[in-house]
C-alpha positions in Angstrom: 42.1 16.3 17.6 39.5 15.9 14.7 37.0 13.2 15.2 36.8 11.6 11.7 33.0 10.8 10.3 33.4 7.0 9.4 34.2 6.7 14.2 31.7 8.6 15.0 28.1 7.1 15.9 26.6 10.5 16.7 22.9 9.8 15.8 23.5 6.7 14.9 22.4 4.1 17.1 24.3 0.7 17.0 23.7 -2.1 14.9 22.4 -4.4 17.7 20.0 -2.2 18.7 18.3 -1.9 15.3 17.9 -5.3 15.3 16.4 -5.5 18.5 14.1 -3.0 17.4 13.3 -4.5 14.4 13.2 -8.0 15.7 10.2 -6.5 18.4 8.2 -4.5 16.1 8.8 -5.5 12.2 6.1 -7.9 10.4 5.5 -8.6 7.3 1.9 -8.7 5.8 1.3 -10.9 1.5 -1.1 -9.2 -0.6 -2.0 -11.5 -3.3 -3.6 -10.2 -6.1 -5.7 -12.8 -8.9 -5.8 -11.4 -12.3 -9.9 -12.3 -13.6 -9.0 -12.7 -16.9 -6.1 -15.2 -16.8 -6.6 -16.2 -12.7 -2.7 -16.0 -11.9 -2.1 -14.7 -8.5 0.7 -12.5 -7.8 2.1 -12.7 -4.1 4.1 -9.2 -2.6 5.2 -9.1 0.7 5.4 -5.7 2.2 7.0 -5.2 5.5 5.1 -3.1 8.2 5.8 -1.3 11.9 2.6 -0.7 12.5 -0.9 -1.8 11.1 -3.2 1.1 9.8 -7.0 0.2 10.0 -9.8 2.8 8.9 -12.3 3.1 11.4 -16.0 3.4 9.8 -18.9 4.1 11.6 -20.0 0.2 11.5 -17.4 -1.0 13.5 -17.3 -1.6 17.1 -14.4 -3.2 18.4 -10.9 -3.9 17.1 -11.7 -7.5 15.3 -13.9 -5.6 12.9 -11.2 -3.6 11.9 -8.8 -6.2 11.4 -12.0 -7.9 9.1 -12.0 -5.0 7.3 -8.3 -5.0 6.8 -7.8 -8.3 5.3 -11.4 -8.3 3.6 -10.8 -8.8 -0.1 -10.3 -5.5 -2.7 -11.8 -5.6 -6.1 -9.3 -3.6 -8.4 -11.3 -2.7 -11.4 -10.5 -1.0 -14.4 -14.0 1.0 -14.6 -12.8 3.0 -11.3 -9.0 3.6 -12.7 -7.8 1.3 -9.8 -6.6 -1.7 -12.6 -4.4 -4.5 -11.8 -1.1 -4.4 -14.6 -0.5 -8.4 -14.7 2.4 -9.3 -15.6 0.7 -12.4 -17.6 -2.0 -10.5 -19.3 0.4 -7.8 -20.0 -2.2 -5.2 -19.3 -4.5 -3.2 -16.7 -7.0 -5.7 -15.7 -9.7 -6.2 -13.2 -8.3 -8.5 -9.9 -9.1 -9.4 -6.2 -6.4 -8.4 -3.7 -6.4 -9.8 -0.1 -4.0 -9.2 2.3 -2.6 -11.0 5.6 -0.5 -10.9 8.2 2.3 -13.2 7.0 5.1 -12.9 9.9 4.1 -11.4 13.1 5.9 -8.9 15.1 6.7 -9.5 19.1 4.6 -6.4 19.5 2.4 -5.4 17.5 1.2 -1.8 16.9 -2.3 -0.9 15.7 -3.2 2.8 14.3 -6.9 3.8 14.0 -7.5 6.3 11.3 -9.9 8.3 12.5 -9.5 11.4 9.6 -11.9 11.8 7.1 -12.2 14.6 3.9 -15.5 14.8 2.3 -14.7 16.1 -1.4 -18.3 17.3 -1.6 -17.9 19.8 1.0 -13.9 20.3 1.4 -14.3 19.1 4.9 -12.1 17.0 7.5 -13.7 15.1 10.2 -12.6 13.1 12.6 -14.2 10.1 14.0 -14.3 10.2 17.5 -16.3 7.0 18.1 -14.8 4.4 20.7 -13.3 0.8 19.9 -13.7 -1.7 22.1 -10.4 -3.5 22.5 -10.2 -7.3 23.9 -7.3 -7.9 26.9 -6.4 -10.7 24.0 -6.4 -11.6 20.7 -6.0 -14.7 18.7 -4.3 -13.4 15.7 -4.4 -16.5 13.8 -7.5 -15.8 11.7 -5.7 -12.8 10.0 -2.7 -15.2 8.9 -2.7 -17.1 5.8 -1.8 -20.4 7.8 -4.7 -20.1 10.1 -3.8 -23.4 12.0 -3.5 -23.6 15.8 0.2 -24.8 15.7 1.9 -21.3 16.9 1.3 -19.3 19.7 -0.5 -16.3 18.0 -2.1 -14.6 21.0 -1.7 -11.4 21.6 -2.1 -9.7 24.9 -2.9 -5.9 25.0 -1.8 -3.5 26.6 -3.5 0.2 26.5 -1.9 3.5 28.2 
């Protein structure tokens, strides 16, 4: 009595479970890149399951890390980090911003604590403690920062 591969669900969760997990944990962020030459803005949505936050020495709170996460980033020809502008047809200097465009029901933040020093070839771990509030209003990290939606998240830290 052989079991065919088509009828076997071993190792594959039913689609309903996958949809449930997706609806709880999947969010979308939008990257807006504006060319410095022609001023055209390109928007690119990206799905996330976890937001990875850089932990810098000056950051003391989760809000500090989130502000850095959404801060404008300069893309430059001089640093080999140019933006390929579809309107100009070549690499250009640009500014990129990001915002959360669809919040998941359960948002996961991960702190990037490791860095590598190219001069000493040593890796180091940042052991700094980060203050995490019991609640966080995520409106300021979204594109539409109106208070019309209920975006206050409560944190559960193990």
